[in-house]
Each structure stands twice: as C-alpha cells, then as structure tokens.
C-alpha positions, 0 to 999 in steps of 0.5 A, spaced: 500 500 500 502 506 498 502 512 503 501 519 501 502 524 506 498 531 505 502 537 505 498 541 500 491 542 498 491 537 492 491 529 494 492 524 488 487 519 491 489 513 486 486 511 479 479 508 477 478 501 479 483 501 485 481 498 492 485 499 498 491 501 495 492 508 497 492 511 504 492 518 505 495 521 511 493 527 515 498 530 520 493 533 526 498 533 531 496 540 534 489 539 533 488 537 540 492 542 543 489 548 540 482 546 540 481 541 546 479 533 545 475 532 539 473 527 534 475 527 526 470 526 520 472 526 513 467 527 507 469 526 500 465 529 494 467 525 487 466 529 480 459 530 478 456 528 485 451 533 488 453 531 495 459 529 499 459 522 503 462 520 509 469 516 509 472 511 514 478 514 517 482 512 523 485 517 528 492 514 529 497 518 534 498 524 531 495 522 524 488 521 521 489 515 516 484 515 510 484 508 506 481 509 499 476 504 497 474 503 490 468 507 491 472 513 492 476 512 486 470 510 481 469 517 478 475 519 474 477 527 475 477 532 480 473 532 487 474 535 494 474 532 501 473 536 507 477 534 514 473 536 520 475 536 527 469 537 532 469 539 539 463 538 543 458 538 537 462 544 534 466 544 528 473 547 531 477 546 525 475 544 517 480 544 511 478 542 504 482 539 499 482 537 492 482 530 490 484 527 484 482 520 481 487 518 475 484 514 469 486 507 468 486 503 461 480 498 462 480 493 457 475 487 456 476 480 459 478 477 452 485 478 449 485 480 442 486 475 436 494 475 434 496 479 428 498 475 422 505 476 419 
C-alpha cells in the first residue's frame, strides 16, 4: 500500500478501479492542543456528485489515516474532501482539499486475436 502524506491542498487519491491501495495521511498533531479533545470526520465529494459522503478514517497518534476504497476512486477527475475536527458538537477546525482520481486503461476480459505476419 502506498502512503501519501498531505502537505498541500491537492491529494492524488489513486486511479479508477483501485481498492485499498492508497492511504492518505493527515498530520493533526496540534489539533488537540489548540482546540481541546475532539473527534475527526472526513467527507469526500467525487466529480459530478451533488453531495459529499462520509469516509472511514482512523485517528492514529498524531495522524488521521484515510484508506481509499474503490468507491472513492470510481469517478475519474477532480473532487474535494473536507477534514473536520469537532469539539463538543462544534466544528473547531475544517480544511478542504482537492482530490484527484487518475484514469486507468480498462480493457475487456478477452485478449485480442494475434496479428498475422
């Protein structure tokens, strides 16, 4: 599994058809110190979606880890995700990123007939 540590506003989350091959890592080491104890949420909106949906994430030490599922990369193009930190039912911090899903060569199940000399 490849890891991508977020250090900008654009996140390459994978290619069409991939499943659990990319983990996106957000550095959140200062959140609790700055805002108090809370919980994280991650919403993702694929290209063409009208509404974002929640993603399964893990809060591990000073990071939030998003293991990208096949549904997250089912549409090629640019999307958005929002990392939200909630303290006492109030949004203490929110950050929006651009996500990029790359295209993939998707062929049929049968190989073509060999070329004749």
